[in-house]
N, C-alpha and C positions, 0 to 999 in steps of 0.2 A: 386429445385429452384436455380437459378443462384446466386452466391455469391454477384455479383454486386448489386442485388436488396436489399441485406441485409446490405450493407456497413454502413448505418447510424444507424443500430440497434445492431450490433454484438460487444460483448467484447469477445476476445479469451484469455483464461487463460491457461498457460502451466506450469505445475509443473515438474521440473526436479530434482529428488531426494530431496534435502533440499532447492533448489532455485526455486522460482515461478515467472518468468518474467510475466509482465502483459501488454497486448496490447489492447488499445482502439482506434478504428479508426472511424472517421467521414469524409465522402467524401467531404462535402462542405467546411470544415474548416481546412483540413490537407493536407500538402505537403510531408508527411512522406513516401518517396518512399520505405523504407524498410518495413513499415507496409503494404503498398499496395502489395508489392512483396509476403509477407507471405500469404495474403488473396488470391492472384491470384494463388499461389502454391497450396493452399488447394483446390481451385476451379478446377484447372487442374488435380490434382490427383484424385479428387472425380469423375471426368467424366470417369476415367478409371476403378476404382474399388469400388467407393462409400466409400472409406476408405482413409482419409488423410495419406500421407506418412511422419509420424513424429516419432521421437524416444522418445518423452516425456512419462513419466510414467502416469501422471494424466492430463487430459484435459477436459475443458468444454467450449462450446460456447453457449451463451444465447442471446435471443432477449431482449434488454435493456428495452423495453417498457412493455412487458408482462412477462419477466423473464422465458419465455418458453425455454426449452433446445433444441438447434438445433443440437448439437453433443456433445458426451461425451465419455470419456475413463477413467475408474476407477475414476470417478469424485466424488464418495461418500466415497472413502477410506481416512481414517485419515492419515495425513502426516505432517511433519514439514514445516513451511511456511517461515522460514528465515526472510529476511528484509521486505517482504510484510506485516509483522506484523505492520509496521509503518503506513499503511493505516488506521488501526483502531485507533492507537495512535493519528494520525493527526486529524481525524474527531472528536474524543472526545475532543481534545484540542480546536478545532475551536468552538464546541458547548458549551464548558464550560468557555471559557476565552474571554477577550477582546484582540484584536491583539496588543494593546500597553501596556498590562500588563508587568511589569518589573519582570524578573525572576532572582533570585540569584543562581549562579552556585555552587553546593556543591563539596566537594572533591570527593565524590563517583561518581558524574556525570563526573567530569573532568578526572577521571582515568578509565573510562569505556574503555574496549578493543574493537578491531575490527575497522571498518571504523568510522572515527570521523571527527568533524569540528575543533578539536584541541582547544576547549575552555578550560579555566583554572579556578582553584578554585577562587571564589569570583568575577568572571566576573559577570556583570549585563547586561542582554540582553532582548530585547522585545520578547514577545511570537511569534510575526510574524517572526522575524529573526530566532528563533529556529526552526520554522516550515519549513522555507526554507532550513535550515541546515539539518533538518530531512529528507526532501523529495528529495532535489537536491544532497546532499552529502551522504545520507544514514547515517547520523550522529547518532551513538549509544549513544554518550555523550549527544546529544540534546534530544534523547528519554528519557534518565534517568532524565535529568533536567526538562523536561515537566511532567514526571510522578510524580516527587517529588513535583513540584509546585502545581499540581492538587490534588494528593492523599496524600501528605505528606510523602509517601514512595512508592517504587516500588511495594511492596506487596499490599498496599491499592489500588494503581492504577490498578493492575491486577484484583482486585475485580470489579472495575468500568468497565474495559474492558469486563469482563464476564457478568456483568449485562446488558451491552449494547447489546451484541450478543443475550442474552435472549430476550431483548426488540425487537430485529429484528426477533425473532422467530427461531433462529438457535440453534441446539441441538448437533452438531457434532464437535464443536470447543471448545478449552480451551486455554486461554492466561495466561502465567506466567510472561512474560517480555514485556516491551514496544518496544523492538528493534528486537527480534527474534533470539538472540543468542541461541545456542542449549540447550534444556532442554527436558527431556523425556515426560513431561506432557504438552508441548507446541505444539499444533497441530491444524489443520483445515482440510477442504476438498476443492478440486477445486471448487465445486459447492458453498459452503458457502463463500469462498473467493470472488467468482464472485458476490454474493449478497451483501457482505460488500462493495466491490468496487463500485458496481452500486449505492448503497446508498450514498457513499461518493461523487461520481461524480455529484450528484444532488445538492451539496452544491457549491455555486459560489466561495467562498473563497478557498475551497479545489481545485476546478477546475483551478482557477487562479494560485495557487502555483504549481501544478503538470504540468501546461502548460508552466511554465517559464523555459527558457533555461539558463539564466545567471542572477545573481544579486549580489549586494554587501551587506554583512552582517556586521553590526556595533554593538559595545557595548560601555559602558561608560568608559571602561578602555583601549580600543584599537581603532585604527582608523577603521580597517576592517579586514575581513578574506579573 
């Protein structure tokens, strides 16, 4: 079947070692030339050998409506998912909180390593702004702040994350952190990450946030980030 027929249905998930870039493409609403190029490359390579020419370790392409697998490569192997962890963090926050909830930033959140929004101890921020920082800047500090606000601690929030994936019927994932920094017991599979993301994309607030290219984030102590 030609890839163009499936453009409105396919999410392509590519897991490269500990990083899992996510591509979602919809023909009517997207001008993303890079996404189209990837889809066309897969189509072109499949006409030659029926096997996409990719170097990624774990891949799955699913029909978003039926969740039927269209193509997979090691899609059921457990692997670290790095910052794509934040997809689950975000959807739990959206389902648990009001977007204007005010979040107090702890020292633990402010001193989280890796990619951050550079929030500081005792900042006060709306949940909506933290979600933009989480998804647009991949803010690990935002992830911890969200986790502490909802669960009281990162450990408690990880229990909420694991309860959520059980609710979704997933059995090959385990979440320890809200941001995805390396941990031996923090893992998922390409297939289950596809299902988590497909679930999240059905939420209008999540879709709005991840579709945003640029925004200004404010708090009560600073003008903006």
